[in-house]
DRENTI-827206 format. One record per residue (C-alpha): x, y, z; residue in three letters. Coordinates in steps of 0.001 Angstrom, whole numbers, padded with zeros to 6 digits, always signed. Last residue first. Layout:
BEGIN
XYZALA;...
//
This chain:
BEGIN
-002697+021060-005727ALA;-001642+021835-002236ARG;+001921+022522-001106PRO;+002536+021494+002433LEU;+001785+023550+005549PRO;+004109+022271+007018PRO;+007685+023010+008132GLU;+011006+024135+006539PRO;+009251+025516+003445GLN;+011267+025777+000233GLY;+008752+023413-001356THR;+011416+021912-003598GLU;+010379+021532-007211GLN;+009218+018216-008553ALA;+011215+016887-011532PRO;+009475+017446-014878ALA;+006820+014995-016056THR;+004085+016741-014168GLU;+001505+014265-012997VAL;+000336+015539-009589TYR;-003232+014824-008851ALA;-005592+017667-007912GLY;-008814+016414-009624GLN;-008229+018778-012484ALA;-004666+017363-012787ALA;-006095+014032-013329LEU;-008421+015311-015948ALA;-005468+016892-017739GLU;-003513+013757-017566ARG;-006492+011866-019134LEU;-006534+014434-021927VAL;-002956+013715-022539GLN;-003545+010057-022462VAL;-006134+010041-025225ASN;-007585+006585-024617LEU;-007052+003786-027120ASN;-005659+001312-024532ARG;-008686+001948-022356PRO;-011101+000936-025102LEU;-013301+003746-026378VAL;-016999+004387-025770GLY;-016347+007955-024742GLN;-018296+007755-021549LYS;-016897+004361-020547ALA;-013274+005264-021575SER;-013443+008540-019753MET;-014761+006824-016600THR;-012162+004011-016629ALA;-009412+006561-017198ALA;-010687+008546-014135ILE;-010788+005455-011920GLY;-007362+004080-013077ALA;-005631+007375-012543ALA;-007045+007705-009034GLN;-006046+004105-008300GLY;-002571+004685-009384ILE;-002159+007560-006866ALA;-003532+005224-004163ALA;-000987+002562-005277VAL;+001795+005047-004781THR;+000597+006364-001316ALA;+000180+002732-000178GLN;+003581+001324-001119ASN;+003534-001418-003648ARG;+005371+000690-006245VAL;+008590+000744-004310SER;+009469-002996-003937GLY;+007458-003521-007109LEU;+010304-001989-009087ALA;+012398-004943-007941TYR;+010041-007699-009069HIS;+009374-006048-012435ASP;+006432-003715-013109CYS;+002943-003870-014746SER;+000326-003003-012217VAL;-000525-005790-009656ALA;+000387-003434-006790ARG;-002701-001345-007075GLY;-004909-000625-010112ALA;-005179-002468-013376ILE;-007576-001443-016117LEU;-009918-003735-018104LEU;-012133-003432-021119GLY;-009638-005171-023357ASP;-007187-007980-022662VAL;-004336-008442-025213ARG;-001652-006731-022995MET;-002919-005236-019775PRO;-003284-001443-019492VAL;-002271+000020-016154LEU;+001497+000032-016911CYS;+000726+001887-020144ARG;-000376+004899-018019TYR;+003346+005399-017199PRO;+004443+005587-013615ILE;+006966+008471-013126ASP;+009853+008548-010721TYR;+010529+010707-007661SER;+013877+012132-006682ASP;+016058+011200-003678GLY;+019157+012106-005713GLY;+019153+008933-007606GLU;+016292+006704-006368THR;+017106+004690-003214PHE;+017633+000927-002755THR;+016537-000447+000612PHE;+017360-004014+001469VAL;+015499-006587+003587HIS;+017654-009118+005353PRO;+017695-012801+004283GLY;+014727-015065+004141GLY;+014965-016551+000697LYS;+012339-014157-000673PRO;+014407-011247+000515ASP;+012278-008388+001634HIS;+012830-005756-000942ILE;+012192-002041-000164ASP;+012702-000027-003378MET;+012938+003487-002084PRO;+009697+005387-001805TYR;+009007+008110-004424ALA;+006403+006949-006926GLY;+004473+009381-009068LYS;+001243+008936-011061ALA;-000337+009226-014500ILE;+002873+009811-016581CYS;+002324+009277-020288ASP;+005258+011412-021355ALA;+007520+009432-019048PHE;+010143+010459-016469LYS;+012773+008099-014998ARG;+013851+008544-011373GLY;+016917+006727-012348ALA;+016501+004137-009546ILE;+012890+003601-010470VAL;+013365+003213-014098ASP;+016357+000978-013613GLU;+014268-001385-011450ARG;+011828-001647-014310THR;+008358-000446-015199LEU;+006886-002945-017682ILE;+004966-001150-020633TYR;+001923-002295-022485GLU;+000986-004261-019431GLY;+002071-007625-018002VAL;+000085-008208-014879ILE;+002165-008617-011686ARG;+000928-011598-009731ARG;+001853-011867-006073ALA;+003984-009619-003888GLU;+003881-007883-000610ARG;+001022-009734+001053ILE;-000016-008697+004645GLY;-001433-011555+006565VAL;-005083-011267+007365GLN;-007516-009419+009732PRO;-004561-007622+011373ALA;-004050-008721+015007THR;-005148-006878+018128TRP;-004102-006204+021759MET;-001290-008563+022506LEU;+000457-007703+025792TYR;+003481-005692+026869CYS;+005033-006036+030356SER;+008783-005726+029498GLU;+008179-003822+026171PHE;+009677-000396+027055GLY;+013121-001885+027450PRO;+013217-005401+026076VAL;+012930-007674+029102LYS;+014066-010708+027067GLU;+011033-012625+028506GLU;+008617-009803+027720ARG;+009793-009241+024054LEU;+009911-013052+023606ALA;+006341-013507+024764LYS;+005174-010822+022385VAL;+007084-012477+019620ALA;+005542-015863+020362ALA;+002098-014528+020014PHE;+002942-012899+016738ALA;+004740-016035+015534LYS;+001669-018269+016238LYS;-000440-015816+014189ARG;+002140-015819+011373GLU;+002269-019561+011082GLU;-001462-020111+011029MET;-002123-017337+008646GLU;+000714-018269+006330ALA;-000350-021970+006242ARG;-003844-020954+005301THR;-002625-018628+002649LEU;-000292-021403+001265ASP;-003324-023815+001035GLU;-005580-021143-000542PRO;-002923-020463-003210SER;-002918-017102-005000THR;-000843-015529-002268ALA;+001966-018048-002947ASP;+003846-018102+000368ILE;+007464-019228+000340GLY;+008667-017131+003308THR;+006876-016338+006534THR;+007680-013053+008425ARG;+007335-011475+011829THR;+008406-008099+012808LEU;+005959-005253+012092ASN;+004543-004122+015262LEU;+001871-001587+016047MET;+002424+000130+019310ALA;+000217+001212+022256GLU;+001091+002856+025714GLY;+000379+006397+024694LYS;-001522+006579+021391ARG;-000052+006936+017883LEU;+002524+004051+017858GLY;+004707+002509+015324SER;+007079-000370+015622CYS;+009646-002218+013488ALA;+011512-004806+015541LEU;+013833-006940+013564VAL;+013873-010177+015534ILE;+017149-011960+015354GLU;+017285-014914+013054ARG;+018927-018330+013790GLU;+015745-020302+014708ALA;+013508-018173+012507ASP;+012756-020611+009630GLU;+013104-023836+011598GLU;+010905-022693+014478GLY;+011790-020348+017246GLY;+010881-016698+017638LEU;+014396-015647+018612ARG;+015467-012730+020897ALA;+018215-010175+021033SER;+016141-007540+019287VAL;+017218-005584+016276ARG;+015873-001892+015707ALA;+013338+000168+013848GLN;+011663+003254+015130PHE;+008284+004560+016150GLY;+006099+007511+017375LEU;+008544+008954+019799VAL;+006939+012050+021253SER;+006291+015579+020151PRO;+004185+017987+022234GLU;+000718+018800+021074VAL;-001440+015795+022107GLU;-004772+014387+021057GLY;-003228+011712+018859LEU;+000565+011522+019628ARG;+002620+014467+018423PRO;+005704+013719+016222GLY;+008973+011861+015890ILE;+009361+008788+013870LYS;+012846+007178+013861VAL;+013557+005332+010598LYS;+016237+003162+012240ASN;+017957+002319+008930HIS;+021004+000424+010120THR;+024337+000809+011888THR;+023879+003939+014069GLY;+021502+002238+016485TRP;+021387-001410+015586GLY;+020731-003128+018858ARG;+018090-003490+021600LEU;+018367-006241+024279ALA;+022109-005321+024984PRO;+021170-001590+025790HIS;+023313+000605+023708GLY;+022301+004055+024961ALA;+020501+004838+021675LYS;+018457+001644+021886LEU;+017639+002313+025521ALA;+016444+005838+024734ALA;+014382+004400+021869LEU;+012660+001996+024279ALA;+012014+004677+026819ARG;+010233+006848+024331ASP;+008416+003868+022969LEU;+006840+002906+026299ASP;+004629-000169+025978VAL;+001528-001338+027847ASN;-000257-002509+024814GLY;+000592-004460+021579VAL;-000818-004190+018146LYS;-000232-006564+015325PHE;+000944-006846+011834LEU;+001059-010210+010031LEU;+003919-010507+007568THR;+004349-012122+004126VAL;+007760-012815+002389ASN;+008826-011352-001022GLN;+008154-013716-004050VAL;+010175-016449-005623GLN;+009944-017340-009310GLY;+013722-017839-009630GLU;+014275-014484-011560GLU;+012026-012757-009085ASP;+008328-013338-008341GLY;+005394-013893-010690TYR;+004746-012354-014102GLN;+001388-012042-015703PHE;-000339-012544-019077GLU;-004050-011723-019108ALA;-006416-014588-019478GLY;-009564-012812-018136ALA;-009110-014831-014841SER;-005711-013439-014524SER;-007024-009989-014995ALA;-009723-010359-012518ALA;-007362-011861-009825ASP;-004515-009362-010339GLY;-003209-009934-006813ASP;-003960-006429-005513ALA;-007741-007015-006155THR;-008008-003534-007717ALA;-008966-004777-011138ASP;-010896-001895-012713VAL;-013732-002961-015137VAL;-015148-000814-017933ILE;-018649-000816-019488ASP;-020061-002798-016550ALA;-021831-006036-015878VAL;-022139-007599-012410LEU;-023225-011189-012624ASP;-024453-012395-009184ARG;-023859-015634-007382ARG;-025796-016433-004133GLY;-027522-014289-001561ALA;-024616-014469+000879LYS;-022533-013212-002035THR;-020300-014564-004714LEU;-019277-012582-007727VAL;-019238-012984-011470ARG;-017507-010018-013024ALA;-018061-007657-015890GLY;-017538-006899-019596ILE;-013917-007969-019994VAL;-013025-008099-023589ARG;-011240-010718-025610GLY;-014382-012448-026753GLY;-017107-011101-024506ASP;-015851-012100-021086MET;-017222-012203-017513ILE;-014362-012280-015062SER;-014469-014891-012409GLN;-015277-015412-008656ASP;-014834-012022-006875PHE;-016140-012065-003350PHE;-018796-009766-001882THR;-019051-009141+001893HIS;-019386-005404+000934LEU;-021261-004146-002105LEU;-020922-000475-002629MET;-022461+002207-004833ARG;-020128+005209-005090VAL;-021980+008631-004895GLY;-018856+010765-004187ALA;-020141+011589-000663GLU;-020771+007730+000030GLU;-017192+006939-001076CYS;-015703+009696+001017MET;-017690+008720+004096LYS;-016772+005032+003827ILE;-013193+006009+003335LEU;-013114+008285+006369VAL;-014702+005723+008664TYR;-012313+002938+007649LYS;-009375+005426+008039LEU;-010487+006310+011582THR;-010256+002629+012487GLU;-006711+002550+011053HIS;-005421+005374+013219ASP;-002736+007215+011168TYR;+001028+007696+010842PRO;+001976+009670+007633VAL;+005614+009183+006632CYS;+008902+011025+005858SER;+012439+009961+005671TYR;+014842+012634+004300GLU;+017665+012163+001842ILE;+020504+014613+002388GLY;+023305+012007+002100ALA;+022265+008814+000491PRO;+021210+006026+002861SER;+023791+003671+004252GLY;+023531+004832+007894PRO;+020003+006031+008855GLY;+016830+007107+007273TRP;+016557+010460+008994GLN;+013410+012550+009797MET;+012773+016024+008479HIS;+009050+015277+007907ARG;+005949+013785+009456LEU;+002848+014449+007354TYR;-000401+014437+009209GLY;-000854+014080+012981PRO;-003537+011429+012211SER;-006940+010232+013355GLY;-008334+013487+014852GLY;-011079+013609+012229GLU;-009542+016704+010493ALA;-006138+014877+010385VAL;-007794+011794+008707LEU;-009665+014076+006250ARG;-006330+015792+005383GLN;-004693+012464+004714VAL;-007618+011290+002631ILE;-007429+014480+000619GLU;-003715+013731-000025ASP;-004794+010353-001643PRO;-007598+012209-003573ILE;-005232+014679-005230GLY;-001567+014681-004139ARG;+001325+012160-004314VAL;+004487+014055-005128VAL;+004639+016154-001951LEU;+008306+017377-001942ASN;+009950+016345+001426ALA;+013410+016202-000156HIS;+013546+012376-000357GLY;+010277+012227-002224ASP;+006983+012605-000529MET;+003723+010610-000315PHE;+005684+007340-000425GLY;+004928+005868+002917HIS;+001630+005730+004891TYR;+002053+004380+008368PRO;+001530+000574+009023ASN;-001419-000666+010941GLY;-003469-003215+008980PHE;-006126-000798+007773THR;-004166+000295+004678SER;-004045-003343+003865THR;-007604-003288+002679GLY;-009181+000147+003062GLY;-012927-000520+003164LEU;-014900-002473+005679PHE;-017129-005687+005811GLY;-014483-007601+003788TYR;-014759-009056+000362ARG;-015151-005619-001442GLU;-017169-004476-004462ILE;-017328-000988-005784LEU;-019994+000134-008295LEU;-019666+003397-010066THR;-022117+005272-012246ASP;-019487+007506-013707ALA;-019457+011298-013423GLY;-015752+012214-012803ALA;-016560+012231-009103ARG;-017748+008652-009382ALA;-014643+007433-011155ALA;-012222+009203-008671ALA;-014048+007824-005686ILE;-014019+004387-007157ALA;-010344+004541-008022ALA;-009526+005860-004533VAL;-011351+002997-002950CYS;-009687+000426-005279GLY;-006118+001713-004664SER;-006292+001401-000867THR;-008557-001603-000645GLY;-012101-001877-001899GLY;-011514-004602-004547GLY;-013204-005008-007865ILE;-014121-001561-009309VAL;-017020-001660-011788LEU;-017426+001373-013951VAL;-020480+002389-016116ASP;-022754+000204-014083SER;-024969-002868-014516THR;-026399-005278-011992GLN;-027384-008844-013019GLN;-029352-011366-011033ARG;-029411-014899-009662THR;-026334-016378-011441SER;-026251-020089-011868MET;
//
């Protein structure tokens, strides 16, 4: 039995990348906004250690702006990021003239920045609060039952934003969803972790020189990151990708070389993305338990393997930190009024109801355990994400933010990136506020007025291709 009710104009379920931006956008647009989050911090998977990808298209045009870009600027101002890194190369196999760009950042600084931005916008927050089930009035979501240390609570709102990443609120409300590829299999999960006592400059030099412990230079997407470390001015190696002559052991990885993807912002430290566990259903507590156990053992084994193989720059590394949970690449995808497809992404398709841009290649980690594959948009352009992808079929009073938006398995390989889901979050937050204030269902909202409101908050929603900046170096175009 619930102990109390709280009401708000907009309830955002999930304080991850998309949910935080949705809550800030809603509050800035004038909604009484309540944000709930299961962890004791904001940021979700953005705090796990990977750089931001997808802010720019393949020609360094900034296509994700507004609040997500503001987060980057705040990270830079707080000394937690060098900002946008540009003019880097993907590697062999990528289309000619397509640049690789990213935003490395310190995950602890991000936690601080997001709390400050939510407070400044007037967002009310409940941390350590778990979603239980959607509260329904017929076919309309009117709130959520949550679990707290003080017991159950019913949180009632005019409009609910599902930013759980897995579509938990939408699924609880009876929304239709898709899961996995044609065979119902999803991309693998990974636990990111930080190691100390490493030298990335020396490691990259060894890779280029053909050291037997590091392979793949000139034959794969090395995604070399060059820029200043935090507190420094001169550029250093901030990361790269290579293959390592080592095995993690176990049935799944016995015959697989480690694919080392590393990113570092401070001297002697690096975030590693190299383990994987397949066949994990992120909606199953049993599977999640198995994933956590397997991935933490693999992280420990990976550090030992890097030392034992005497991988240059990693000979004496040690485990410093692991992410709070495994990173989930794919779970439910809620069926909306439009399903964004692989073909839409590749063609860089434009839509009249565009509310966000995507630009990162489709990055598919083979559900069966094979190599992950990048598929680029034609000409390195961006693509539009229609508002209809945020509106679930046959369920009212609800908007979807984050990677659970309506898209197919392949399009998700691009949509799931942090910059893209952040842009989607801003659209969901403003749409929720407009719906609440106007007393209309999200599916009946005037999308052109929504697009104007997004532009007023600095978001980039033009349906024509982005124009090149014409600038060889930052500063970047600001909305």
